[in-house]
N, C-alpha and C positions, 0 to 999 in steps of 0.2 A: 354221472347224475348226482348233483349235490343235494343234500338234505337241508330244507329250510324250516325246520321245526322251531316253534317258540320254546325257549328254554326258561322256565320260571325260576330256575336256580342260578341263572347267569350272574346276577349281582352278588350272589353268595360265594360262588366258586373263586372269585378274585380276592376274597378276604381270608385272613388267617385266623380270626377269632373262632372260638368253638361255640356250638349250639346256637347258630344264627337262624333267624326267622324273618320272612317277608310276607306281608299280607297277601292272601290269595285272591281277594276280590269277593269272596263269599264269607259272610260273617262266621267268626270262630275258627276258620281254617287258615293255616299258614304253610307256605313252602319253607322247608328248613334243611339245614345240613348239621349233622351231628359232630361231636368232637373227633370222630374218626373219619370225617369227610364222607359219610354215608348220606345218600339222598333220603330225605324224609318229607312226610306231610304230617302236620301237627293239628290236632283238634282240641280247642279249649272247652272244658265242660265243668259242670257243677256236681261234684261228687255227692253232696248231700241230697241232690235230686235223683241222681242216677243209681246210687248205691254202688256196691262192688261190681266190677265188670268181669264177665267170663271171657277171657282173652283167648282167641284162637291160636293155633300153631300151624302156620303155613310155611311151605318149603322155601318160597321165594321172598316173602315179606315177613319181617319181625313186627309184632304188635306188642307195645308195652305202655305203661303209664308212668307219669312223672309229675312231681309237685314242686312248685316254686313259691317263695314267699312274696306275696303282693303287698300293696300299700296297707291294706286293712286285713287281709286274710290270705290263706294259701290259695294258689291258683293251680288247678289240676289240668293236665294235658294227656290226651291219648295220642301216641306216636306210632305212625306207620313208617317203617324203615326198610328200604330196599337192600337186600343182601348183596347182590351183584350189580355194580354200577353199569355193567355192559347192557343191562336191561332198562336203562333209564327212560327211554322213550315209551316203552310198554307201561312202565310204572306211572309215568305222567298221564297217559291216556286213561288208565284204569282209575287213578285217584281223581282225575278231573270228572269222570263219570260219577264216581261216588259223591263228590262234592255237589254236582248238579242234582242228583237224585235226593240228597238230604236238604237242599236249599228250600224246598217247599214245606218243610216241617214247621208247623206253627209253634210248637214248643222246642226251643233250641236244644234242650237236653235230650230230646228224642233223636236228635241227629246222631248222637253217639251210638245208640243201639241200631239205628238204621244203617250207619256206616259199617258197623261190624257185620250186620246181616248181609249187606250188599257185597262185602268182601268175601263172605262165605259163598254167596251165589256165584261170584266170578270164579272162585276156587273150584266149585263143582263143575262149572262149564269148562274150565281150562284143564281139568284133570284128564290126563292122556289115556287113550284106550289101550295102548301097548307100549312097552318100554324099549323103544329104539329111536335113535335120532335119524333124521333124513340124511341120506348120503349127499355128497357134493352135487352129483348129477340130479338128484331129486330136488335139492335146493334150487338149482338153476331152473328146473322145470316149473316149480312153484312160482319163482320170481317172474318167469316169462308169462305165466297166466295172470298174475297180479298186474303186471305192466299192461297187458292187453285190456284189462278192466279199467285201469287208471287212465290210459292214453286214449282209448277208443270208446268203450261203453259208457264211462262216466260222463263223457262230453255229449253223448247222444240220447241217453235214456234218462227220463225224468219221472219221478225223483231217482237219483242215483241208486238208492237202495233197491229199486226194482231189478237192477242188473244181477243181483245175487241169485235171483230165481233162474237166470240164464246159465249160471255156472254149475254145470251138471257133472263135470268130471269127478269131483270128490265124492259124489253119491254112488259112484260105480258105473256111470254111463260110459260107453266106449268113446264118446266125443266130449271135448272139454266144455264147449258152449253150444247151447241150442237157443236160437233167437228167432221167433216166428217160424218161417219156413226155411231158414238157413241154419247151418251149423259151422262152427269154427274149431279146428283142431290146432292147438298151439304147441309148438316144439321149441326147445332151446337148442340152438346150435352151439355146441360146447367147444368154443375156441375158434379163432379165425382160420385155423388150418383144417378144421373138420369139414369134410366134403359131403357129409351125409347126415340124415336124421334117422332115428330109430322109430319104427312103427310097432306097437306092442300087440296088435291083434288084427284079424282079418276084417273087423267091423269099423276100425277107426276111420278109414278112408272110403267106406261104402256110402255112396250118396243116394241110395235107393230111398224114394219118398221125399227127397229134399229138393227145394228150388235150386239151391246152390250149396256147395261144400267148399270151404276155404281151408287151406293149410297156411298157418302163420309161423314162420321160422324166425325166432328172435335170437340175436347174437348176444350171448352172455359169456363174457370172458373172465378168467381168473385175474385177480389184481394183487399187487404187492402192498404191504403196509405203507402208508404215507401217500398213496395216490389220492389226490383231492377228490376225484369223482368216484372213488371206491365206496361201496356200500355192502351191508350184510343182509341176510334174509330177514332178520328182525327189523332192520331199517325199512325194508320194502313192506313188511307187514304193518309197521307203525304208520307208514304213509297211507296205507289202505284204510286203517281205522280213522285217520284224520278226515276222510271223506264223509264219515258218519258221526262227526263229533257231537251232533245234536239229536241223534237218533239211536236211542238205547236198544230197541228191538233189533235194528239192523246190525248193531255191533254184536249182539248175541248170535244172530243168524250167521254172521261172518265167522265168529269163533267156532260154531259147530261145523261149518264147512272146512275150516282150516284143520280142525281136530280130526276130520275124516280123510284129509289128504294123505296119500295120493290115490287111493283105490277103494275108498269106502270102509276101510278097516281101521283107520286112524294112523297117525304118525307124527304130525306136527304138534309141538307143545311149546308154550311160552317159557316153560321152566328149563328148557334146553338152552345151552349157550352156543349160539351160532355166530362164530367169529370169522368164518371164511369171507374174504372180500371179493367182490365182483364188480365189473363195469358193464354198462349197457351200451351196445354199439349198433342200434337200429334193428330193423327186421325186414323180411321179404314176405310177400303174399303170393299164393298160388291158387288158381281156381281148379279144383279137382273135378275131372270129368272123363269122358271117353278118351282113351289114349294115354291118360296119366299113368306113370309107372306105379302099380299097386297090386295088391292081392285082396280080393273081396270074397265074402262067403258065397255070394251068388255065382261068381265065376268058378268057384272051387268047392262045390257041394261035397260034403263028407270030410273036408279038411277043416280043422279047428285049432285054436290056440297058436296061431302063427305069429312069429316075430321076425321082422326083416328090416333091412336098411334101404333107404331111398337115396340114391346119389343125386344131389341137387343139380349137378351139371345136366342131368337128363330131364330136368323140369323147367328149363328156361322158356320153352314155348308156352308154358302155362302160367307165366308170371302175370300178375295183375297188381293193382295198387289198393291202398287203404280206402280210397274213395268209393270203390265198389261196395264195401261193407257199410261205410258211414252213410252213403246215399240211401241204402236199403233201410238203415236204422232211422234216418230222418223221415222217410216216407211212412215207416211203421208208427213213429211218434205222431205224425200228422193225422194218420187214420184214427189213432187212439183219441187224439184231441177232438176230432170231428165227431166221433161216436159219443164222447162224453158231453158234447155240446148239444146233441140231439134231444 
């Protein structure tokens, strides 16, 4: 799965001069690269109007000021510099959002204070709940869920931001997605040789009260450096944010869900360096119902906290296709449109 992100620094990366800048499209902002080839965003401002700035100290982004001699007077710049270039895509998304939110300021100099305040807001939201990185298997699980939203839900639910309310797994729900009267449990098949998926509770495949329950098994394989279609967890997250490039509240809602992954207690953080490479190799869908190999709370009253494996070879008779989910979503959207038109 190749990444087709717009890279605003592309023209600068090919040059050898230091402290390069290119216009961002939003007045006073520039995409830039520092003398050490660090990715930057630069904001020009009038120091006489803004006064001395209280610069924050963030772990992933350095904030500093710089002055240069202009034709008639000194020109002052506020510089946001990414510390780790591996997080370029996240930095691009964050700074683009800050640019967009400051664009409406009638006084250009207020953009400086607004930009710093917005950066602090993001830092608060992105601050992790506990200090541990996701394991490789947890990374694959999160990627599988993000892919389901990108490939299926985003194409059927309008506006796409509404699909975030369907993503119930990070909030502690036993099932990953609840959509109308159906639910979808998404599992990552960890390598082509894996013949099973792990079920983490007796509630995950319990279809009581549901019209349909689907199991989506996504093939996420480890990849070597240099594989063209290889991508990281951060790449997958950045792709998700791109769906909400013009919706700031949706971006914050997505951030809160990611920060709660995988079990409602937190785990994912943009400050972590996720450099493991993976490839996406399709998925299989199963309709969970009578006869499906599973353990449920109803069938085993008094038994709890069950973890078990399901061998996929035993699930062949229950295979279905993506259309069974997309058709349901299309009908759901149609009913919603009709209700709104009444």
